[in-house]
N, C-alpha and C positions, 0 to 999 in steps of 0.2 A: 464438547464443543469446543468449536477453534476462537480464538484470543481478537485474529485475526479478517474480517471478514467484508466479499469485495465491499464499496463507494464508504469507507471507513479511511478517517480525509488521517493520513499519518504522517508519518518526519523523520527525517532521516538520521540517525543519534555516529553514525559512522562511514570514513570511503570520503572519496572528493565528490560523493552530493549534501556533504554534515550540514546540516538547517536548513534542506530545502522541502515544502512540503506536499503534501497530490494529494488525491484521491488514491486508494485503493479499485485496481481497473481488475484485473486476472487472480489470484490465485494456484498455485500447482502445489498439490499433501504431496505425491510421492516425491521432490525435490526439496519444496519448506519454501519455493521460490515467489514472491512478488513484484506481480509491475503499478508501480505506482507512473501518473499521471504529469508529465509533462517532467522526472525524476530523469536519472542515468537515460540521458539519448546517445545514441549512438549514430555514425554513419554506416551506409550497409547503399551496394552498388544494385545496379536492378539492371536486368537487358533488357532492349524494347521491348516492347510489341504495343497491341493496339493500346490497355489507356497510355495509356505508353511510349510515343511512338520514340521520344527520345534516349528515355532510356537515362542514365543517373544515378542520378545518387540521391537516397530518401535520409530523412533521420528519421530513428522514429526509439518503441522506449523498451533497454533493454533488464530481459528477469531481473531483479535484488535479492536478493538470501531475511529467512524473515528472520534474524532476528538482528540486523543495523536497520529496520525502524522500529517508531512505540508511536504507538498510539496517542491522539493528538488531547487533553480531555475539554472536555467541553466546555462547563466551565473558568479556572485558568489559562486553560489553548496552549501550555503547556507538555510535554512527552510525562506516561502514566500508564505504570502495571493495570492490567487487566485482571480482576478476579472476576474469578462464580459463583454464582449463586443462586440457590433456593427460595423463590418470591413465590407464594401465592400458588404452588407444585409448581415451578415452571424452572428452571437452568433462563438463568440475567448472566449477561455482560455485567459487569460493574468500574464504574475505575476506582486505580487507586487512593489517586494522590489527592480527589473532593469527595471520591464518593458515587455521582449521578451515573446512570443508567444511560449504559449506553444497548444495549436493545431497545429501539422503537414500541 
């Protein structure tokens, strides 16, 4: 079971975007990278096409390594680690800081 999933609220704990928060949009399990909404924006040059006849620059979210993000605790709204426990015969994710369940 993975500790970070899509739609989790995360905070960046290192790098140029340290302290920014956002939701996880995409996860690449092979490279252990995540794409966080509104964080690590980069500009990309695009050629003109039918959808964008002028071309130019667009801003998009670049992936960040999984080790640079931490899940936000639902109660304290601070960075927390995640542990996996078995409750009622099912594995669930639990925030270490406050003990609250991360899975609905």
